N, C-alpha and C positions, 0 to 999 in steps of 0.2 A: 504493500500500500504506500510505500515511500519511494517507489521507483519512478523512472522517467515518464512512463505513460500517464501517471497521475499528475506529474508536474506539467506535462504537455497539456492535459485537460484544463488544469488551473490557468495556465498562461493563455490558452485559447479563449476560455470563458471570460477572463479578465479583459482580453483584447476586444472581444465582441460586445462586452458589457451585457452578457446574456447567459442563461443557464444552458449547458450542453450535456449530452449524455451518450453513453455507449457501453460496451462490455469489454472486460479485460480478464485474462487468466491470472488469478491471484493465488499465491501460496501464503498460507497463514497458519502458524502453529502446526506445521507438518501436514496440513491438508490443502487440497486444491479446490478452488471455486471458480465457476464461470460467473463473474460478478458484474452486474449492471451498476455503473457509476453515474450519479446525477451530480454534476459540478456547477456551483454557482460562482459568479464573478468575484465575490468576496472571499473565496476559498472554502466556504462551507460546502460540504458534500453529504449525500445520503447514498446508501447502497442496498442492493437486493441481490441475493444469490439465486441462481437458476434452481428451480424446484425439481423439474422433471428432466431427468438425465436420459439422454438418447441411447438406449441399450443397443440399438442396431449398430451404433458406432462405439459400443463398449465404454461409454462415458461413466457408467456407474462403477467401473473398475478403477477409475482415476479420480473422479470428482466427488465432492460431498454436496448433497442437495440441501436447499433451504427448508426450514421448518415453519417459516412465516413470511407472509407478504407484507408490503408496506404501501402507504399512500403518502405522496410528497405534496405538501401544500406550497404553492408558489404563486404569488401575485393574485390570490383569490381563487385559483383553480386547484383542483385535486388531480394529481397524476399518479397512475398505477403502473409501475415498471414490470416488464416481463421479458423473458429471453427465449427466443426460438421455439423449441419443442413445447414450451408452456402453452403455446397457442392451441394445441390439440386438446386441452383439458379445461373445459368451460367452468367447472365447479371452482377451480382455483382462482379464476379471475372474476367470479361473479360479483356484480355490483350490488349494493344494498342501500336501502333507505334507513338512515339512522335518526332516531327521535320521532316525535309525533307532532301533528298540528303545525303551527307556524314555525316551530323550531326544526322541523324535519328537513333533512338534507341528504343528498346522495353521497355515498362514500367517496366516489371520485368522478371526474368529468372527462378525463382523457386516459385512454389505455394505450401504452406504448410497448411495442415489440421490436427488439433488435435481433437479427437472425443471420445464420448461414443456412438458408433454405434452398436445397438443390432444384435445378430447373425441371427435373423430371416430375417434381411434385408441386409445380407452380400453381396449378389449378386449385389444389387443396389450400395452398397459402392464401390465395385471393378470396376463396369462398369462406374460409374460416375467419379472416379479418372482417368480412362483411357480417358474418353471423355474430361475432363478438360485439360489433357496433349495435346491431339491432337488439340483441337480447339484453345488453347492459345499458341501453339508451345513453350512449356516450360517443365522443369522437374516438376513433381508433387509428393509430399510426403504426405502420409496419415498415421498418427499414431493413433491406436485405442487400447482400453483397452481389457483385457480378464477377465474371471471370472463371478461372479454373484453379482448384487447390492442388496440393501436392499429391493427392490420391486420384487425380484426373477427373474429379467430380466437377461438373459445370453448374454455374449459377447465373441466372438471368436478371436478378434484381427484382423487378416488379414491385418496388417500394410504392406504398400508397397511403393516402389519408382518406378516411371515410367519415361521413357525418352520422348522427344518431339513427338515421333511417337506413343506413347501410349504403348510401349513395357515394360514389367516388367524387372527391373534390380536389384531386391532384391529377396530373397528366404526364408523369415521368415516363420515359421510354424504356422498354425492355433492353437488356444487354448494353446499356449505356450509363456511365456515371452521370449524375445530374443533381441539380440543386433547385429547389423551388420554395418560395416564401408564400405561406398561406395564413391568412388571419382567421382565427376561429371566432364564431359568433355566439357569444354568451347568451344573448336574448333568444336566439333561435333554439338553442339547447334547452333553455328553461321553458319555452313555449311548447316544445314537443313533449317534455316531461309532464307539463301541466295538463295538456289536452288529452294525452293518452298515457296515464300513469300505470303502466303494466306492472311495474315492480311492487306496487302495493299488494298485488295478488301473488307475488313470488313465494315459493316454498322456503321454509326456514330449514337450516341444516347446520351440522358441524362437520368440519374436515379433520380427519385423523392425520396429524402431521408427523407421526412417527416414521422415521426413515429406516 
């Protein structure tokens, strides 16, 4: 956590005067984590460790999974960070309404995924991002790599941002590195939740976080 990647994130956030995020392989107390870092320009940071380890890549033999998720509050918005394979597990990312009456609020407003998601499963990537947006009534952003890794596995990106209705609000091209600036609409988010408050009828549950 004291390495050059963290220093780079801090310097970049400071230079942009904005929060930035991404994931890093971290070794801590003899264990390895796929760690999502949220870095703010003043040097404050939060982190989340990937919960679901990709057994087809034997990640469970190397990495330690998280036992809890987090919500990051930033400038009035709630952000829920996730990593790659977490996308396939809707219970883990399930949004909730906290409190009742005038004090009721959604647990988070934006669900973020960073990923190494192979091109062969890009259709699943896109459909699952859409599903997470609809079922959680939130914005969903998925950032994925392009190119080819050391195992000759190809990645086509297909990074995207979706509104709470599951509609795409980004237009990045496949197989190309790209940058797009999009302003999220707070009022539109609240209007959707008010007019169609499906989470008021959501099932309650508890997650067994034993690894």
